N, C-alpha and C positions, 0 to 999 in steps of 0.2 A: 443548444451547443453549436458553436461555429468551428468548423475544422479549417486550419490554415490552408491556404491555396496549395494545390497539388504541384504546381510548377515550381514551388520552393525547393523541391528535391534537386532539380537541375540547376537552380540558381546557387545553392549552397553545398551541394554535393553529398555530404554524409549526415546521417541521422542516427539518433539513439532513442531508447525508450527507458525512462528511469522510474517506472512504476508498474510492476508485473507480478502476477501470483501463480503459484503452482499447487499441486496436490499436497504439498507440505502444509498448506492451510486450506483455503477454500477455492483454489483454482481447479480446473478440470483436467489438466495435463501434468505429468511428472516434470520435474525441473529440466531434465535432458530434452524433453520434447518441446518445452517452452523455448529453450535455446535453439533447437532446430527450426522452430517457427520464426524466431528472430532472424536466423540466417537466411531463410527463404524470403523474408521481407526485406532483405538487404540492409539490416541494421548493423552498424559498426560496434555497438555496445548496448547492453541492457542491464538494468538493475532488477534483481530478484528481491521483492519486498513483501514476503509472506507475513501474515499476521502472527506476531508473538513467537516467531521461530526463525532460526537460521538453518534449519535442517536440510533444506534443499540446496544450499549454497555450494557444498563440495561437489555434488552431482552436476550442478550448473557449470562450475569451473572446469570439470573434466570435459563436458560437452563443448564449452567455449573454446578450450585449447584445441580440440579436434576440428572445430568448424571455423575458427578465426573470428569469434565474437568475444569481445571483452565483457567480462562479468563484473558488475559492481555489487559487492555484497551488501544487502540491506535488510531492513525489517520495517514493518508498519506497527505502530503502537497506538492504542486508544488512551487518550488522556482527557482530563476535565478542566475546563476553564469557562465558567458561565455556560456550560453545556458541553457536549461531546466535541473533542478535537482529535483529529488523526495526525500523527506525526511520523514522518519517514526518517529512519536513521540510514543514511547512505554512506558508503565507503567504510563499513565496519572493519576495523583492522585488529581489534582485540576482543574477539567474540567471547572469550572466557569471562570477561568483565560483565557480560550481559546475560550469559546463559542461565545462571541460577535464578535471576529475576524472571526471565522468560518462562522457565519451568513453573514458577508460581503463577504467572499469567495463564499458562495453558491449563493448569489445574483449576483455576477460576473459571475458565471457559467450559470445562467439563461439568463443574458444579452448576453453572448457569444452564447448560443443556439439560441436565437432569431435572432441574426445576421446570424448564419449558415442557419437557416430556410429561412430567406429572400434571401440569395444567392441561395439556392436550388430552391426556387420559381422562381427566375430570370433565372435559368437554365432549367426550365420547369418541375421540380418535385413538385407535389402538396402536399408537406409535410406541416403539420400544427403544430403550437406550442402545440395545445391541444393534438395532437397525441403523440408528444414527451413527454409531461407531463404524459400522460397515461402510457407510457412505463417506465417512471422514478418512477411511483408509490409513489410519495411523497418523494423520496430520492434525494440526491444531483445529479443534472443533469450533464451528461457527453456526449461526442460524441457517446459512445455505444448506448445511448437511441435514438439519432438521427438515428443511423444506423438501429436500430430495426424498426423505423418508415419507413425508406426507404424500408426495406425488406418487411414490411407489405403491401406496395404499389405494390410489385412485381417488383421493379426496381433494386434489387440486390438479389443474391442467399444467401449471408451470410454477416457477418460483414466484413470479409476480403475484399470482393468485394466492399462493400460500402465505406470503407476507401481508397482502391486503386483507386476508380473512383472519389470520391467526398470529403471525409472528412480528408484524411491524409495530412501531411505537404506538402505544395506546390500544393495541388489539388484545383479544382475550388471553393469549398465551405469551404476551410480551413480558420479559424479565429484564430488569435493568442490569447493565454491566457494572463491574467494579472498575473504577478508573484510578489511574495515576494523576496526580497534579501535573499540569503541563510543565511546570518548572522542573519537577523531578524527572519527567520523561526526557527533557532536553539534557539534563545532567547525565542520565544513563547513557544516552547516545554519545556524549562527549567522553565519558569514561571508557567507552568501547572504541574510541578513536575515530568516531564518525562525525558527520555533519548532520545537524538537526534541521529538517525541512518541513514546514507546515504543508500538510496535504490538502488539496482541493478545497480551499477556503470559500470559494464562490463569493456570494454577496457579503459574507462575513469578513472578507479580506479588505477591511477598511483601513484608513490611515491610522485611526486610533488603535485598532487592534494590532496591526503589524508593528506599530511603534512600541506598544506595550510588550509584545513578545520579543522584539529585538532587544529590548532593555533587559530581559532575563535570559538572553543567550541564544535566541533563535538565529540560525545561520542562513537559512534560505526559505523559499516559498515556491510552491507549484504555481507557476504562471499559466501553463497550459494543461488542461484536464478536460475530458469529455463533458463533464458537467458544467463547465464554465461557458458563459456567453461571450460574445465578442467584446462586450463592455467590460466584463470581468477580466478578460485577458489583458485589455488595454490598461485598465485601472491598476491591476495587481502588478503588471510589468513596470508601470511608471513608479509605483510605490516601492517596488524592489530596488530600483535604481536610487530612489530618494534615500532609503534607509541603508543602502549598502548591503542588501540581502542578495544571496546567490539565486539566480533564476533556475528553476527546475521544472520538470513536467513529464507526463507520460500517459499511456492509454489506460492504466489501471486494469490491464488485461487479465481476464480469468479464463480465457480459452474460447471466447465467442468467435464465430466465423463470419458473423454479420451483425449489423446494428451499430450503435454509437461507439462501443468500446472494442474496436478491432486493433490488432497489434500494430504499433507504430503510427496510429492514426493522427497523433498530434504533431508529427514532424518536428521533433525536438532536435535542434541543431547540435552537432558534435561540439561546437564552440562552447555551449553551456557546460558540457562535461569537462572540457579543458579548463574552464574558469574554476570549476570545483577542484580539479587537480591542483591548479596553481594556489588556490586558497589553502589546501591541505599542506602543500610544501612550505608556504609562508608560515603557517601555524607551527609546523615541525621545527622550522628554523628558530622561531621565537622561543619555543620550549627548550631547545638546546642551549640557547644563550642564557635563558633564565636558570 
């Protein structure tokens, strides 16, 4: 991963972070504290993009109004297209159009967690669903919550070890997700008034793939993400311009104070958010005329 030069802040002034998580899903801080961290980092705006839920957005909005940080309501969806694809829905303006489907996704997450716990038990780890739910704290359940339950038992030092030994793809307690087709995920985001952004495509962000997704309604792509190499950033940025896709990006922050994914680390310029705003205004104008 290559982080953009730090002197870019002084050259361009204002930065945003359009990919962040709270305890509404698998982040480690409540939404209000995520916003407080964004304010301390000097961010002008941030998107809260929890997995399969918008539950943290109202709290984030209240904190943003108090602290002068703009909140972009968002969500991260898991989809399928020759493999797992993550899609960000940014600028969600009609959450009711999305919430019933998100509730189904959250129930599927719980069912998956129950199956993972069963497999862990069969492997001799006395993880309980009650313990997993306690770590989830009422948020959308994910494998990181199971990892925290394993750590609490003293059976792993950290999440990396828990995933490497039991929870990662191909490991003994891995359970496949239920996925949306990526076309359907894009349609859901559009129905909710948002823009559909391909999250952290990395090496899979090829000309062929981005062209294919553009053809079924993709609006944008994460150009900058901590998992992207300098070559990824350059290639995806060029392809975004070629296909007329909106550039986006962010830290994918879950609360870490050190390491690759620290808040605001990708130096996403405010101008990228302004271009997304302009796109939404133009779309609204077309819909009014139609």
